[in-house]
Each structure stands twice: as structure tokens, then as C-alpha cells.
N, C-alpha and C positions, 0 to 999 in steps of 0.2 A: 504493499498500500504507499501511496504520496504522502509525506509529510510535508508541510509549509506552515507559515505563520504568517502575519500581517504585522508588521514592525510598528508599525504608527498606533496599532492597539495595544502591545505587549507593554507592560510597567517592568518588566525585568525583576518579578518578584523572589523567581526562582522556586517555584512551588515545580515545574517540570524536572528542572535540575536534580531536585530532593527526589523525584521518582525514577529519574531514568538519566542519570547522569554521564552515561554512555552514548545517549541521544542526544541529549541538549546540553549546551554550555553557554554560560556567562563569563564574558571577557572583562577586563579590566576597569573596563568604560560602562560595564551594566548593559552589556549588548546583547543579547542572544543569540548563539549561533546552533545551526543544525549538523550536528556531527554525521548524519546520515539523512537522505531524503525519500530512500527506497527503505520501508522496515519492513524486515525479513518477518514471516509467518509466526514464529515463535515470540517476537516480540509486541507483536498486535497488542495482545490485551495491556501489556504495561504501559504502550504508549495511549492507547484508547483511553487510559484512566488518567494520563495527564493533560490530554486532551480535553476530558471532561471537568478537571479541576482548575483550569485554567479560568482565573476570575474577570479575565477580559475577554474573553473568546478568542483569543487571538491566534490558538495553533489550530489547524485543520488535519484532519485524514481522510483520506478518500481514494 
């Protein structure tokens, strides 16, 4: 599944990083980076959890 995010909506609060630190990363300037854009099937449930917990709905998986 393809993962993306809207940088204009992202508050960089790090909930996604806490859930899947090998998929999401915050840099020193609190900018979110996706470490993968194609989520392997075995990681989809974890990434879906991160997407659903994003308080600004900035993450998209589809």
C-alpha cells in the first residue's frame, strides 16, 4: 500500500514515529519524513494504526 502525508497539515507531534519509527522520522527541524512510501503487507496494520491516530489526519494510506 502507498503511504503519503500532507506537510501542510502535519504538526510533527510524533505520534506516528512512536508507533512505527522505522516508517516515520522527524528531523531536527521537526519535519516529518517517510522512510518508506510502499508499505509491506506485514506492516500495514501498524501503519494503519499510525494513520488513524494522526490528530490532524495528515497521513494517507491507500
